[in-house]
C-alpha positions as CSV (number, residue, x, y, z in Angstrom):
1,M,158.6,65.0,79.9
2,A,160.2,63.2,77.1
3,G,157.5,60.4,77.0
4,A,154.7,63.0,77.2
5,L,156.3,64.5,74.1
6,G,156.2,60.9,72.3
7,E,159.8,60.4,72.6
8,Y,159.7,57.2,74.5
9,D,162.8,55.8,73.5
10,E,164.7,59.0,74.9
11,A,162.4,58.9,77.8
12,R,163.1,55.2,78.3
13,Q,166.9,55.8,78.6
14,L,166.6,58.9,80.9
15,L,164.3,56.7,83.1
16,E,166.7,53.8,83.4
17,D,169.6,56.1,84.0
18,G,167.6,57.4,86.8
19,L,166.8,54.1,88.1
20,E,170.6,53.6,88.4
21,I,171.0,56.4,90.5
22,L,168.1,56.1,92.7
23,R,168.5,52.6,93.7
24,P,171.7,52.8,95.7
25,L,170.5,56.0,97.4
26,G,167.6,53.9,98.8
27,D,165.0,56.4,97.6
28,Q,162.3,53.9,97.6
29,I,159.4,56.5,96.7
30,G,161.6,57.7,94.0
31,V,162.1,54.5,92.5
32,M,158.3,53.5,92.6
33,L,157.8,56.4,90.6
34,Y,160.3,55.9,87.9
35,L,159.1,52.3,87.8
36,H,155.7,53.5,87.0
37,T,156.6,55.9,84.5
38,L,159.1,53.8,82.7
39,G,156.5,50.6,82.7
40,G,154.2,52.9,81.0
41,D,156.3,54.1,78.7
42,V,157.9,50.8,77.6
43,R,154.2,49.5,77.0
44,V,153.7,52.0,74.7
45,L,156.7,50.8,72.7
46,G,155.5,47.0,72.8
47,Y,157.7,45.8,75.4
48,R,154.9,44.3,77.3
49,E,156.6,41.9,79.6
50,Y,159.3,44.4,80.8
51,S,156.7,46.7,81.3
52,R,154.7,44.0,83.4
53,K,157.9,43.5,85.4
54,L,158.5,47.4,86.1
55,L,154.8,47.8,87.0
56,Q,154.9,44.8,89.6
57,E,158.0,45.8,91.1
58,G,156.4,49.3,91.6
59,L,153.1,48.0,93.1
60,K,155.0,46.1,95.7
61,L,157.0,49.3,96.6
62,A,153.9,51.2,96.7
63,E,152.3,48.6,98.9
64,A,155.4,48.4,100.9
65,H,155.2,51.9,101.9
66,D,151.5,52.4,102.0
67,Y,151.3,54.5,99.2
68,P,147.6,54.3,97.8
69,M,148.2,56.7,94.8
70,G,151.1,54.5,93.6
71,E,149.2,51.3,94.2
72,A,146.1,52.5,91.9
73,R,148.5,54.0,89.3
74,A,150.3,50.6,89.1
75,Q,147.2,48.4,89.2
76,G,145.7,50.8,86.3
77,D,148.9,50.5,84.0
78,L,148.7,46.5,84.8
79,G,144.9,46.4,84.1
80,A,145.9,48.2,80.4
81,L,148.3,45.2,79.8
82,A,145.6,42.7,80.3
């Protein structure tokens, strides 16, 4: 929500905090969704390599869990980095 309001720094912190919670819980789909959102937000902030890393990790999770919508989202965001 913060990212949608243009508050990308706040969104980044909230998403990074959320990832720290989700990873140990094993919620792979939740992690994937957070990675995609965080990857898009940090791209807007100019952190292109960090964005690429997050989006590629999210893409791998989407592929591993046969989640086509996640694959498409990650590929689209990665394309925006090209």
